[in-house]
Backbone bond lengths (Angstrom), bond angles and torsions (degrees), N, CA, C in turn:
res aa  C-N    CA-C-N  psi(-1)  N-CA   C-N-CA  omega(-1)  CA-C   N-CA-C  phi
1 M - - - 1.441 - - 1.513 109.79 -
2 E 1.300 117.03 131.68 1.472 123.63 -179.41 1.543 108.39 -77.17
3 P 1.355 119.59 126.54 1.450 120.71 -174.34 1.549 114.40 -75.85
4 F 1.320 117.04 -24.06 1.465 120.09 -174.40 1.518 111.92 -133.13
5 N 1.326 114.71 141.19 1.467 118.68 170.66 1.513 109.74 -79.42
6 R 1.307 114.85 -36.60 1.477 122.26 -178.92 1.528 107.21 -129.13
7 W 1.292 117.11 123.00 1.446 123.57 -177.98 1.521 110.82 -86.30
8 T 1.299 116.88 109.13 1.463 122.42 176.43 1.513 110.22 -80.85
9 R 1.319 116.56 166.16 1.458 121.53 177.88 1.515 109.71 -57.38
10 V 1.316 119.49 -43.18 1.463 122.88 -179.65 1.536 109.05 -62.82
11 A 1.321 117.96 -46.85 1.477 121.21 -179.26 1.508 110.71 -60.44
12 I 1.318 116.31 -41.85 1.476 120.11 178.17 1.521 110.67 -64.10
13 D 1.316 116.97 -46.32 1.446 120.46 -176.90 1.540 111.91 -67.20
14 V 1.330 119.00 -39.44 1.445 121.41 177.45 1.521 110.76 -66.28
15 T 1.317 118.26 -44.21 1.447 121.62 179.18 1.515 111.93 -63.11
16 R 1.315 116.27 -42.39 1.488 121.12 177.40 1.552 109.06 -62.60
17 Y 1.331 116.59 -45.04 1.473 122.96 179.73 1.496 109.67 -55.99
18 V 1.338 116.67 -51.75 1.458 121.43 -178.62 1.506 111.44 -60.78
19 C 1.313 117.32 -44.58 1.453 121.80 -178.64 1.527 111.51 -64.30
20 E 1.326 115.91 -50.54 1.467 121.08 -178.27 1.508 112.23 -61.41
21 R 1.328 116.41 -44.59 1.448 120.30 -179.68 1.520 110.83 -65.21
22 H 1.339 117.37 -40.41 1.456 121.41 178.91 1.530 110.28 -64.41
23 M 1.307 117.30 -39.03 1.480 119.51 -177.88 1.529 110.97 -66.67
24 T 1.332 118.60 -33.81 1.455 120.46 178.43 1.507 113.33 -85.07
25 E 1.375 116.38 -25.70 1.448 121.37 -177.13 1.548 106.56 -145.10
26 P 1.325 118.37 92.20 1.434 122.83 -173.47 1.534 115.27 -56.88
27 D 1.321 118.56 -26.58 1.455 121.19 179.08 1.530 112.18 -94.59
28 F 1.319 116.73 14.43 1.454 120.57 -177.39 1.537 112.99 -59.81
29 E 1.308 115.45 129.73 1.467 122.76 174.17 1.507 107.29 -124.81
30 F 1.324 117.15 148.57 1.447 121.47 177.95 1.502 109.85 -140.34
31 Y 1.289 115.31 161.91 1.468 121.53 172.58 1.543 107.75 -119.52
32 G 1.295 116.24 161.46 1.479 120.78 -170.94 1.494 114.11 -56.33
33 F 1.346 118.12 -48.05 1.461 119.96 -179.85 1.508 112.51 -62.53
34 Q 1.337 116.62 -33.67 1.458 119.93 176.91 1.523 110.24 -63.14
35 A 1.308 118.58 -48.92 1.457 123.41 179.46 1.532 109.28 -61.93
36 A 1.327 117.49 -41.91 1.459 120.65 -179.76 1.515 110.06 -61.51
37 D 1.314 116.75 -44.09 1.449 122.03 -179.93 1.526 111.64 -63.87
38 E 1.334 115.97 -47.61 1.458 120.37 -175.62 1.541 110.83 -71.81
39 L 1.319 118.04 -27.72 1.479 118.98 -178.06 1.539 111.68 -98.14
40 G 1.300 117.95 -11.14 1.477 120.72 177.33 1.514 113.49 80.86
41 Y 1.312 116.00 25.10 1.475 120.55 176.20 1.515 108.29 -112.00
42 G 1.328 115.61 161.89 1.460 120.55 173.01 1.491 110.78 -77.71
43 P 1.316 119.14 155.77 1.454 122.06 178.81 1.521 112.14 -59.81
44 G 1.339 116.97 -31.56 1.467 120.86 178.39 1.508 112.92 -63.92
45 S 1.340 117.58 -20.45 1.456 121.99 174.70 1.507 112.03 -88.84
46 I 1.316 115.83 -36.47 1.448 121.86 -174.44 1.532 112.34 -75.00
47 Y 1.329 117.14 -50.28 1.457 120.12 -172.27 1.539 115.69 -58.22
48 P 1.368 118.67 -39.83 1.479 116.27 176.06 1.520 113.16 -62.07
49 V 1.341 116.25 -36.21 1.472 120.39 179.94 1.522 109.07 -67.93
50 V 1.311 117.85 -47.91 1.449 122.05 -178.72 1.539 110.36 -60.91
51 R 1.298 115.86 -41.47 1.504 117.86 178.83 1.544 111.09 -65.10
52 R 1.328 116.84 -39.83 1.468 118.30 177.63 1.517 111.78 -64.73
53 L 1.339 116.38 -40.58 1.480 119.05 176.82 1.549 111.45 -63.09
54 E 1.339 114.42 -35.78 1.480 118.02 177.06 1.523 111.27 -68.72
55 R 1.329 116.84 -45.10 1.482 118.70 179.14 1.534 112.60 -62.44
56 A 1.327 116.41 -31.23 1.451 120.45 176.98 1.529 112.85 -75.78
57 G 1.328 115.81 -8.93 1.462 120.73 179.73 1.514 113.69 89.01
58 W 1.322 117.82 3.86 1.473 120.27 -178.09 1.523 111.46 -77.34
59 L 1.356 116.84 -26.29 1.453 121.21 179.31 1.526 107.53 -122.61
60 I 1.334 114.51 152.65 1.426 123.25 174.06 1.527 107.40 -116.64
61 S 1.301 118.76 138.68 1.450 120.54 -179.76 1.541 111.18 -116.79
62 R 1.325 113.83 158.53 1.448 121.15 174.15 1.531 108.47 -147.72
63 E 1.271 117.52 149.37 1.456 122.95 175.60 1.512 110.18 -83.33
64 E 1.312 115.07 143.71 1.457 119.97 175.93 1.536 109.21 -59.74
65 R 1.321 115.10 135.08 1.457 120.57 -178.66 1.515 111.25 -78.46
66 D 1.319 116.33 154.62 1.444 121.27 179.86 1.541 111.81 -63.27
67 N 1.317 117.33 -29.30 1.474 120.10 -178.18 1.524 113.22 -85.40
68 E 1.334 117.91 -2.40 1.463 121.22 175.27 1.514 109.10 -82.27
69 P 1.370 116.94 134.21 1.456 119.08 -176.45 1.550 111.43 -66.44
70 R 1.327 115.19 141.72 1.450 119.63 175.74 1.531 108.34 -157.12
71 E 1.339 114.20 159.60 1.465 119.56 -179.87 1.533 110.11 -64.10
72 T 1.302 117.19 146.79 1.458 122.82 178.18 1.523 108.92 -58.92
73 G 1.338 114.94 131.30 1.448 120.34 174.62 1.526 114.80 88.85
74 R 1.323 117.65 -14.18 1.471 120.55 -179.88 1.518 108.91 -77.97
75 P 1.304 118.51 129.40 1.466 119.27 178.51 1.530 109.90 -67.73
76 P 1.335 115.33 159.12 1.483 118.17 179.15 1.526 111.53 -60.69
77 R 1.292 115.66 143.37 1.463 121.84 177.59 1.502 110.42 -86.81
78 T 1.321 114.75 155.67 1.448 121.43 168.56 1.501 106.05 -101.58
79 Y 1.330 116.58 123.28 1.473 121.39 178.56 1.487 108.62 -101.27
80 Y 1.342 115.76 144.13 1.463 122.84 179.06 1.502 110.78 -122.19
81 R 1.309 116.47 149.92 1.437 122.66 176.50 1.533 108.85 -147.94
82 V 1.279 117.95 162.37 1.431 122.81 177.15 1.493 111.40 -66.15
83 N 1.316 116.80 134.79 1.470 121.18 174.21 1.535 105.27 -80.71
84 P 1.323 118.46 115.52 1.471 120.66 -176.99 1.497 113.74 -55.63
85 E 1.344 116.46 -28.88 1.494 120.13 -179.94 1.531 110.65 -67.31
86 H 1.330 118.24 -20.98 1.467 120.63 -175.91 1.547 111.41 -115.35
87 L 1.329 116.01 11.18 1.494 119.31 179.61 1.538 111.76 -57.83
88 Q 1.327 116.30 -42.54 1.462 118.53 179.98 1.522 112.10 -62.90
89 A 1.317 117.67 -39.59 1.457 120.46 178.51 1.527 110.62 -64.83
90 I 1.325 116.05 -40.72 1.474 119.71 179.40 1.516 110.11 -65.69
91 R 1.320 118.06 -46.80 1.460 120.62 179.09 1.505 111.76 -61.58
92 Q 1.318 116.98 -40.97 1.456 120.20 178.70 1.534 111.56 -64.20
93 R 1.322 116.52 -43.38 1.486 119.78 -179.01 1.538 108.58 -65.63
94 V 1.334 119.22 -43.28 1.457 121.16 178.06 1.528 110.58 -61.07
95 A 1.302 118.75 -42.33 1.465 120.70 177.94 1.528 111.67 -62.42
96 E 1.347 115.51 -42.69 1.467 119.33 177.48 1.536 112.49 -63.50
97 L 1.330 116.46 -42.34 1.452 120.16 178.59 1.502 111.88 -65.01
98 D 1.375 116.04 -40.89 1.448 120.03 177.16 1.525 112.55 -63.23
99 A 1.349 116.11 -40.59 1.466 120.14 177.83 1.519 110.27 -63.71
100 R 1.314 115.61 -42.34 1.475 120.09 179.06 1.537 110.55 -61.75
101 A 1.332 116.04 -41.13 1.485 120.60 -179.37 1.498 110.39 -66.14
102 R 1.351 116.18 -41.55 1.496 119.63 178.91 1.518 111.22 -64.09
103 K 1.330 115.91 -39.54 1.461 120.52 178.89 1.523 109.91 -64.28
104 S 1.322 116.45 -44.89 1.484 119.70 177.88 1.479 112.54 -62.81
105 A 1.333 117.09 -38.31 1.498 120.79 -178.97 1.524 110.29 -70.64
106 S 1.322 118.12 -26.72 1.473 118.30 -179.37 1.498 114.46 -79.86
107 I 1.291 115.50 -14.10 1.479 119.23 177.96 1.490 106.82 -82.70
108 T 1.337 114.80 114.43 1.458 119.08 -178.50 1.522 108.95 -108.77
109 R 1.283 115.02 142.27 1.458 119.52 178.19 1.503 108.71 -104.41
110 P 1.310 117.72 126.80 1.474 119.95 178.97 1.537 111.14 -63.18
111 V 1.291 114.35 137.18 1.464 119.32 177.54 1.497 106.71 -109.52
112 C 1.303 116.66 125.48 1.456 121.40 -178.48 1.530 106.70 -129.98
113 N 1.284 118.05 104.19 1.447 122.52 -178.99 1.541 106.45 -128.62
114 L 1.319 115.84 87.68 1.456 119.79 -175.90 1.518 113.65 -75.93
115 N 1.315 116.84 -26.14 1.469 120.94 -179.74 1.545 109.15 -126.57
116 P 1.346 116.02 83.46 1.442 117.73 -177.42 1.521 111.49 -67.80
117 V 1.310 114.61 145.63 1.453 120.45 178.00 1.523 107.62 -77.35
118 T 1.348 116.25 125.44 1.452 119.21 -178.55 1.517 110.19 -106.48
119 E 1.335 117.18 -26.26 1.446 121.83 175.81 1.519 106.31 -140.18
120 V 1.316 115.95 161.65 1.461 120.20 177.93 1.524 109.02 -59.99
121 G 1.334 115.83 122.22 1.468 120.47 177.21 1.501 113.86 79.00
122 H 1.338 120.35 2.05 1.430 123.00 179.83 1.515 111.14 -121.58
123 V 1.282 118.40 126.25 1.443 121.47 178.40 1.532 107.38 -92.67
124 G 1.324 116.26 127.90 1.437 120.65 -174.00 1.506 114.36 -65.00
125 G 1.354 113.77 160.35 1.450 119.74 174.10 1.516 114.65 103.00
126 G 1.301 119.96 -12.89 1.487 119.58 -177.92 1.481 112.11 -128.95
127 E 1.334 115.87 174.77 1.462 123.62 179.14 1.526 107.56 -77.97
128 R 1.322 114.68 154.62 1.464 118.98 177.64 1.484 109.88 -89.14
């Protein structure tokens, strides 16, 4: 199941993050604030994406166990990891998104500015 109809920058970045981290460390687990911190997004941007990836079956979650160390007063974290059954779909989607990004980056728009503005209201190159 495809998690998104429209892939936002955050969705792309989170999916790429999950895929790349899994490829280098197959047992990699993360929690939302960790991904937010590493990717430079706020948790309010990350959590909806992670939840959609989980609902689509691309991620598996687990609650932090009572025997896992944590700071006093901090609620248990939800950890996420790649669902091995959907790894191929994740890798394929990341490859497609990367190809799309490369194609967009290769399209250059010619810039033609014969009379650059040098001051507010004044076009450069002539007398005032």
